C-alpha positions in Angstrom: 25.6 2.9 12.9 23.7 6.1 12.5 23.1 8.5 15.4 19.5 8.4 16.8 17.4 10.9 15.1 19.2 10.8 11.7 15.8 10.5 10.0 15.0 14.1 11.1 17.2 15.3 8.3 14.9 13.5 5.8 11.9 15.6 6.9 13.7 18.7 5.8 13.9 17.5 2.1 11.5 19.0 -0.4 8.2 17.2 -0.4 5.0 17.1 -2.5 1.5 16.2 -1.3 -0.8 14.3 -3.6 -4.4 14.1 -2.5 -6.0 10.8 -3.6 -9.0 8.8 -2.3 -12.3 9.3 -0.7 -12.7 11.6 2.3 -12.9 8.7 4.9 -9.9 6.8 3.4 -6.5 8.4 3.4 -3.5 7.0 1.6 0.0 8.3 1.8 2.7 7.5 -0.6 6.3 8.2 0.4 8.7 8.0 -2.5 12.2 8.8 -3.6 12.8 11.0 -6.6 13.9 8.0 -8.7 10.3 7.1 -9.5 9.2 10.6 -10.7 12.5 11.4 -12.4 12.6 8.1 -14.3 12.9 8.9 -18.0 11.5 7.2 -21.1 13.5 6.7 -24.3 12.6 10.3 -25.4 14.0 11.8 -22.1 10.5 12.6 -20.7 10.1 12.1 -16.9 7.5 9.8 -15.4 6.4 12.8 -13.2 4.0 13.4 -10.3 0.9 13.2 -12.4 1.7 9.7 -13.7 2.7 8.7 -10.2 -0.6 9.9 -8.8 -2.6 8.1 -11.6 -0.6 4.9 -11.1 -1.3 5.0 -7.3 -5.0 5.7 -7.9 -5.3 2.7 -10.2 -3.3 0.5 -7.9 -5.6 1.3 -4.9 -8.2 -1.0 -6.4 -6.0 -4.0 -5.7 -4.5 -5.5 -2.5 -2.4 -3.1 -0.4 0.6 -5.4 -0.5 0.8 -5.1 -4.3 0.5 -1.3 -4.6 4.2 -0.5 -4.6 5.0 -3.4 -7.1 2.2 -2.1 -9.5 3.6 1.4 -9.4 7.2 0.1 -10.1 5.8 -1.9 -13.0 4.1 1.2 -14.4 7.4 3.2 -14.1 9.3 0.3 -15.8 6.7 0.1 -18.6 7.0 3.9 -19.1 10.8 3.7 -19.3 10.7 0.8 -21.8 13.8 -0.7 -20.1 14.4 -2.2 -16.7 17.7 -0.4 -15.7 17.1 2.5 -13.3 19.6 5.4 -13.0 18.5 6.3 -9.5 17.1 4.4 -6.5 13.3 3.9 -6.3 11.7 3.4 -3.0 7.9 3.5 -2.4 6.1 3.2 0.9 2.3 3.1 1.0 0.5 3.9 4.2 -3.3 3.7 4.8 -4.6 5.9 7.6 -7.7 4.4 9.1 -9.9 4.5 12.1 -11.6 7.5 13.7 -12.5 10.7 12.0 -10.0 12.3 9.7 -9.4 16.1 9.8 -10.9 18.1 7.0 -7.6 20.0 6.7 -5.9 16.9 5.2 
């Protein structure tokens, strides 16, 4: 069992912020590095730009399918299904009330 508050260490890890969506709709994608560091057969990484584009396209569908669509995009990019690192994606939609302009 992990001690209470173990997740606080996760907040200290390097992060990137991708701004996607209309001003009144905010989507957050939490992800592990396995998705952006996934390499194709030439050794090129999937990267943040492809991840952002994949998320942007997936937002047109149902929220429950967004993570699966992104994993499919990464797998198609890799051209093989075996991953060298873990891939975890969590999609969150912030809704209700006014959103701060500073987001």
